[in-house]
ZADREN-909290 format. One line per 5 residues: their letters; for each residue x, y, z of N, C-alpha, C. Coordinates in steps of 0.05 Angstrom, whole numbers, plus 5000, padded with zeros to 4 digits. Example, Ala and Ser with C-alpha at 12.3 -4.5 7.8 and 13.67 -1.06 7.14 Angstrom:
2
as = 5264 4886 5156 5246 4910 5156 5264 4934 5156 | 5257 4955 5142 5273 4979 5143 5258 5001 5157
END
This chain:
92
mvsfk = 5757 5028 5473 5729 5011 5481 5705 5021 5470 | 5687 5006 5457 5662 5022 5445 5641 5024 5474 | 5633 5045 5475 5612 5044 5502 5584 5025 5492 | 5574 5017 5515 5543 5009 5501 5520 5028 5490 | 5525 5057 5500 5510 5074 5485 5515 5078 5457
sfvva = 5540 5076 5451 5543 5075 5422 5536 5053 5406 | 5534 5028 5422 5527 5006 5409 5496 5006 5403 | 5482 5016 5425 5452 5020 5419 5441 5036 5402 | 5460 5056 5399 5455 5078 5381 5456 5063 5349 | 5482 5054 5350 5484 5044 5322 5468 5019 5315
ataaa = 5457 5004 5337 5437 4987 5327 5409 4995 5317 | 5406 5010 5333 5375 5028 5333 5381 5041 5298 | 5398 5052 5292 5400 5066 5265 5398 5041 5246 | 5409 5019 5254 5408 5000 5232 5378 4985 5228 | 5369 4985 5249 5342 4973 5252 5322 4995 5238
gvlaa = 5325 5019 5235 5305 5037 5222 5318 5032 5191 | 5344 5032 5183 5343 5029 5158 5327 5004 5148 | 5336 4979 5162 5319 4955 5149 5290 4957 5153 | 5277 4972 5165 5250 4977 5167 5238 4991 5153 | 5251 5011 5145 5244 5032 5122 5235 5018 5096
psfna = 5207 5026 5084 5198 5013 5061 5211 5026 5037 | 5213 5008 5019 5230 5008 4991 5215 5031 4972 | 5231 5041 4960 5214 5057 4935 5214 5039 4904 | 5192 5044 4894 5192 5026 4870 5193 5047 4846 | 5215 5052 4839 5218 5080 4815 5199 5076 4797
tegtf = 5193 5047 4787 5172 5047 4757 5146 5057 4766 | 5129 5056 4791 5104 5059 4798 5110 5084 4812 | 5131 5097 4822 5131 5120 4842 5116 5120 4868 | 5122 5093 4876 5108 5089 4904 5129 5079 4922 | 5116 5079 4947 5129 5069 4964 5113 5042 4978
lsarg = 5138 5020 4975 5117 4993 4981 5129 4982 5004 | 5116 4972 5018 5128 4955 5044 5115 4926 5043 | 5133 4915 5055 5129 4884 5055 5100 4871 5068 | 5080 4865 5051 5058 4852 5071 5044 4836 5044 | 5024 4823 5059 5011 4804 5038 4990 4813 5019
gtpss = 4986 4816 4992 4968 4820 4981 4973 4853 4966 | 4960 4866 4961 4960 4898 4950 4958 4916 4973 | 4973 4933 4975 4971 4960 4997 4950 4975 4990 | 4939 4983 5010 4919 5003 5011 4928 5030 4996 | 4911 5038 4977 4916 5066 4963 4891 5075 4952
agthd = 4893 5093 4937 4877 5110 4922 4885 5133 4903 | 4870 5137 4884 4882 5153 4861 4861 5153 4838 | 4874 5156 4813 4863 5150 4785 4876 5136 4768 | 4861 5119 4759 4864 5094 4736 4853 5098 4710 | 4864 5103 4687 4850 5104 4663 4826 5118 4672
gyyys = 4830 5143 4673 4808 5166 4681 4787 5162 4701 | 4786 5141 4715 4766 5132 4734 4778 5139 4766 | 4767 5149 4787 4783 5151 4814 4774 5121 4823 | 4795 5113 4838 4793 5088 4855 4796 5087 4883 | 4790 5071 4897 4798 5073 4925 4801 5042 4936
wwtdn = 4822 5032 4949 4826 5008 4953 4834 5011 4989 | 4819 4994 5009 4832 4992 5033 4831 4960 5045 | 4851 4950 5058 4853 4932 5069 4865 4929 5099 | 4854 4912 5114 4868 4908 5144 4889 4888 5143 | 4895 4876 5123 4918 4862 5115 4914 4830 5135
agqat = 4892 4833 5150 4894 4809 5163 4886 4782 5144 | 4880 4782 5120 4872 4757 5100 4899 4767 5076 | 4891 4753 5052 4901 4757 5024 4879 4770 5011 | 4892 4792 5003 4867 4804 4981 4892 4823 4963 | 4880 4815 4942 4893 4829 4914 4873 4847 4901
ytnla = 4879 4873 4894 4863 4897 4882 4877 4897 4853 | 4865 4896 4834 4882 4905 4804 4864 4922 4791 | 4873 4947 4780 4861 4965 4761 4858 4952 4737 | 4836 4950 4722 4834 4944 4696 4823 4965 4674 | 4826 4958 4658 4819 4985 4629 4785 4987 4632
qgqys = 4780 5015 4627 4753 5019 4618 4734 5023 4643 | 4745 5028 4673 4731 5026 4695 4729 4999 4705 | 4736 4981 4699 4736 4952 4708 4758 4951 4733 | 4756 4931 4751 4774 4919 4771 4778 4891 4775 | 4793 4884 4783 4792 4854 4790 4798 4857 4818
lswsg = 4783 4837 4834 4789 4830 4867 4786 4809 4870 | 4809 4794 4886 4816 4768 4896 4818 4771 4928 | 4805 4755 4939 4804 4751 4968 4806 4724 4979 | 4819 4719 5004 4820 4690 5021 4833 4701 5048 | 4818 4681 5059 4819 4686 5089 4806 4701 5106
ngnlv = 4812 4712 5130 4799 4729 5140 4806 4758 5139 | 4790 4778 5149 4797 4806 5148 4783 4821 5134 | 4783 4848 5129 4766 4868 5121 4779 4882 5098 | 4761 4883 5072 4774 4901 5053 4744 4916 5041 | 4749 4938 5030 4736 4954 5003 4746 4966 4989
ggkgw = 4737 4965 4964 4749 4977 4939 4732 4980 4914 | 4736 4994 4899 4729 4993 4871 4733 5018 4854 | 4720 5022 4841 4720 5046 4817 4702 5063 4816 | 4701 5088 4806 4678 5106 4801 4688 5134 4806 | 4670 5146 4815 4666 5182 4818 4681 5185 4841
npgys = 4700 5204 4841 4711 5213 4870 4689 5230 4884 | 4688 5216 4914 4669 5227 4924 4675 5256 4938 | 4697 5272 4934 4706 5298 4939 4701 5314 4916 | 4693 5307 4889 4697 5317 4866 4669 5334 4859 | 4666 5358 4861 4638 5371 4853 4632 5370 4823
gr = 4654 5366 4800 4641 5374 4780 4633 5344 4760 | 4622 5330 4776 4611 5296 4766 4595 5307 4748
END
């Protein structure tokens, strides 16, 4: 007979596997299921970008060529994002 403790351990392990973010091999990033674009920062096309959202609304940030970007937002929530110089880089 399977003990209750063994059942709880197995159920907890299964829930952890299902809750883990999936890895996108094409982009080399971990993705989690949420509306819009996940918060991130990095470089694109030679420009530093930073993007943050609290996921309370539907917000999508897209990096475009030559320092441009696209942003669409609907609903409630907070967001900030854009491209430019890295604030921590002294060689600007």
